[in-house]
C-alpha positions as CSV (number, residue, x, y, z in Angstrom):
1,M,0.0,0.3,0.0
2,E,2.7,2.2,0.8
3,R,4.4,1.5,-2.3
4,V,1.5,2.4,-4.5
5,M,1.0,5.6,-2.6
6,A,4.7,6.8,-3.0
7,K,4.6,5.6,-6.7
8,S,1.4,7.8,-7.3
9,S,2.8,10.7,-5.2
10,A,6.2,10.4,-7.5
11,E,3.7,10.2,-10.5
12,N,2.1,13.3,-9.7
13,S,4.8,15.3,-8.9
14,M,6.3,14.4,-12.3
15,R,3.0,15.6,-13.9
16,K,3.2,19.2,-12.4
17,E,6.8,19.4,-13.2
18,E,5.9,18.6,-16.6
19,K,3.0,20.9,-16.9
20,A,5.2,23.7,-15.6
21,A,8.0,22.8,-18.2
22,G,5.1,22.7,-20.9
23,N,4.1,26.4,-20.1
24,L,7.5,27.9,-21.3
25,H,7.8,28.3,-25.1
26,P,10.7,30.3,-25.7
27,E,11.0,31.8,-28.9
28,P,14.3,30.2,-30.9
29,I,16.4,32.4,-32.7
30,T,17.7,30.8,-35.8
31,G,19.7,31.5,-39.1
32,E,17.4,31.4,-42.2
33,L,18.8,29.5,-45.4
34,S,19.1,32.4,-47.7
35,A,22.4,33.9,-49.2
36,A,21.1,37.1,-49.7
37,G,23.4,40.0,-49.3
38,L,25.8,37.5,-47.5
39,H,29.6,37.0,-48.7
40,F,31.4,33.5,-48.4
41,G,34.6,32.1,-48.3
42,V,35.4,28.8,-49.6
43,V,38.9,26.8,-48.6
44,A,39.5,23.6,-50.3
45,S,42.5,21.4,-50.2
46,R,44.3,20.1,-53.2
47,F,45.3,17.0,-51.6
48,N,42.7,14.1,-52.5
49,Q,41.5,16.6,-55.3
50,F,39.4,13.5,-56.7
51,I,37.3,13.9,-53.4
52,T,37.5,17.7,-52.7
53,D,36.7,19.0,-55.9
54,R,33.3,16.9,-55.6
55,L,33.0,18.3,-52.0
56,L,33.6,21.8,-53.3
57,A,31.0,21.5,-56.1
58,A,28.5,20.5,-53.8
59,A,29.0,23.1,-51.5
60,L,28.9,25.8,-54.3
61,D,25.6,24.2,-55.4
62,A,24.2,24.7,-52.0
63,L,25.2,28.7,-52.0
64,E,23.8,29.1,-55.8
65,R,20.4,27.3,-54.8
66,S,20.2,29.8,-51.8
67,G,20.7,32.8,-53.8
68,A,24.4,33.2,-54.0
69,T,26.4,34.7,-57.0
70,E,29.8,34.3,-57.8
71,K,30.5,37.8,-56.7
72,Q,29.6,37.0,-53.2
73,I,32.0,34.1,-52.8
74,E,35.7,34.0,-52.4
75,L,37.6,30.8,-53.4
76,I,41.2,29.9,-52.0
77,R,42.8,26.4,-52.7
78,V,45.4,25.3,-50.3
79,P,47.8,22.2,-51.0
80,G,46.9,20.1,-47.8
81,S,44.2,20.2,-45.1
82,L,46.8,21.4,-42.5
83,E,46.9,24.6,-44.4
84,I,43.4,25.2,-44.4
85,P,43.1,26.8,-40.7
86,I,45.8,29.7,-41.6
87,A,44.2,30.3,-44.6
88,A,40.7,30.4,-43.3
89,K,41.8,32.9,-40.5
90,K,43.5,35.3,-42.6
91,L,40.5,35.4,-45.0
92,A,38.2,36.1,-41.9
93,Q,40.4,38.9,-41.0
94,R,39.6,40.7,-44.0
95,G,36.5,41.3,-42.9
96,R,34.4,40.7,-45.7
97,C,33.1,37.1,-45.0
98,D,30.1,36.4,-43.1
99,A,31.1,32.6,-43.1
100,I,33.7,30.5,-44.5
101,I,33.7,26.7,-45.6
102,C,36.6,24.7,-45.1
103,I,37.0,21.5,-47.4
104,G,39.6,18.9,-47.2
105,C,40.0,15.1,-47.2
106,V,42.3,13.0,-44.7
107,I,42.3,9.2,-45.6
108,R,44.3,6.7,-43.2
109,G,47.7,5.6,-43.9
110,A,50.1,3.0,-42.7
111,T,51.3,5.6,-40.0
112,A,50.1,7.9,-37.3
113,H,50.5,10.9,-39.4
114,F,46.7,10.7,-40.0
115,D,45.7,11.3,-36.5
116,Y,48.0,14.2,-35.9
117,V,46.5,15.7,-39.5
118,C,43.1,15.4,-38.3
119,N,43.1,16.5,-34.6
120,E,45.5,19.7,-35.7
121,V,43.1,20.9,-38.5
122,A,40.0,20.2,-36.2
123,R,41.5,22.4,-33.6
124,G,43.0,25.0,-36.0
125,V,39.4,25.8,-37.8
126,Q,37.8,26.0,-34.1
127,L,40.4,28.1,-33.1
128,A,40.3,30.2,-35.9
129,Q,36.4,30.9,-35.8
130,I,36.6,31.3,-32.2
131,D,39.6,34.1,-32.6
132,T,37.8,36.2,-35.7
133,G,34.0,35.6,-34.7
134,V,33.4,34.3,-38.5
135,P,31.6,30.8,-38.6
136,M,33.6,28.2,-40.4
137,A,31.6,25.1,-41.4
138,F,34.0,22.2,-41.2
139,C,34.0,19.7,-44.1
140,V,37.1,18.0,-43.9
141,L,36.3,14.4,-44.5
142,T,38.5,12.0,-42.1
143,C,38.1,8.5,-43.5
144,D,39.7,5.3,-42.8
145,T,39.2,4.3,-46.5
146,L,39.0,5.8,-50.1
147,E,35.5,4.0,-50.3
148,Q,34.1,6.0,-47.1
149,A,35.4,9.2,-48.6
150,I,33.6,8.4,-52.0
151,D,30.4,7.4,-50.3
152,R,30.4,11.0,-48.5
153,A,31.5,13.1,-51.6
154,G,27.8,12.6,-53.5
155,L,27.3,8.6,-53.1
156,K,25.7,6.6,-50.1
157,S,26.1,8.9,-47.5
158,G,25.1,12.2,-49.5
159,N,27.3,14.9,-50.0
160,K,29.2,16.8,-47.0
161,G,29.9,19.7,-49.1
162,F,26.1,20.3,-49.9
163,D,25.6,20.3,-45.9
164,A,28.5,22.4,-45.2
165,G,27.1,25.0,-47.8
166,L,23.5,25.1,-45.9
167,T,25.6,25.1,-42.1
168,A,27.4,28.4,-43.4
169,I,24.4,30.2,-44.7
170,E,22.5,29.4,-41.5
171,M,25.4,30.3,-39.5
172,A,26.0,33.4,-41.3
173,N,22.2,34.7,-41.0
174,L,22.4,33.6,-37.2
175,S,25.8,35.6,-36.4
176,R,24.4,38.6,-37.9
177,K,21.2,38.4,-35.4
178,L,23.0,37.6,-32.6
179,A,25.4,40.7,-33.2
180,A,22.4,42.9,-33.6
181,K,21.0,41.5,-30.5
182,S,24.3,42.7,-28.4
183,I,24.5,45.8,-30.0
184,A,21.0,46.7,-29.3
185,K,21.4,45.9,-25.6
186,P,24.3,48.6,-25.0
187,A,21.9,51.1,-27.1
188,A,19.2,50.5,-24.5
189,K,21.1,50.7,-21.6
190,S,22.6,54.2,-22.9
191,R,19.0,55.6,-23.4
192,S,18.4,54.7,-19.9
193,R,21.0,56.6,-18.9
194,L,20.4,59.2,-20.5
195,R,16.8,59.5,-19.2
196,K,18.1,59.0,-15.5
197,S,20.2,62.3,-16.3
198,S,17.5,64.3,-17.8
199,L,15.3,63.9,-14.9
200,R,18.1,64.6,-12.4
201,N,18.6,67.8,-14.5
202,R,14.8,68.7,-14.4
203,R,15.1,68.3,-10.5
């Protein structure tokens, strides 16, 4: 009997919590999938070019389908994936790009070189976007085999380049919205200070 009562009490408590949580519906801030008025950078590796060219073509297709023109896109080619972070950071520092797409392909070989390259590229791109504040879509395939890379460049697993293009568009728009909101807050505080100052002067 006690167990039944305890279970019933717990269920009632859970229902109350769910009901309370259900009353909260914050409006999410999201980025639109429209490239209108945006400028994009694309940094693509030439190493494993058979794969990266496919990723690049799909990324450009995503931008074009979302309304971007050639004038809105700046393409940089680098020797390999390790060179992507520095090129992406310098491109971002020019101040023209709303988002950057980083494209590369690393395939596992017989040595630990694969692990070092993958780790440093991922870390480098992450640091570059944090340092510059420019969103960077990470499209560097890190595959065990060539077949895995081909699958992710347009066959069984879709094309990760297209996904990266859409991510860049969405993050570029979201970044603009968040920047506008952060500018609006200090402006509101400034208006509040002016009102208080005006009231003091009248007294």
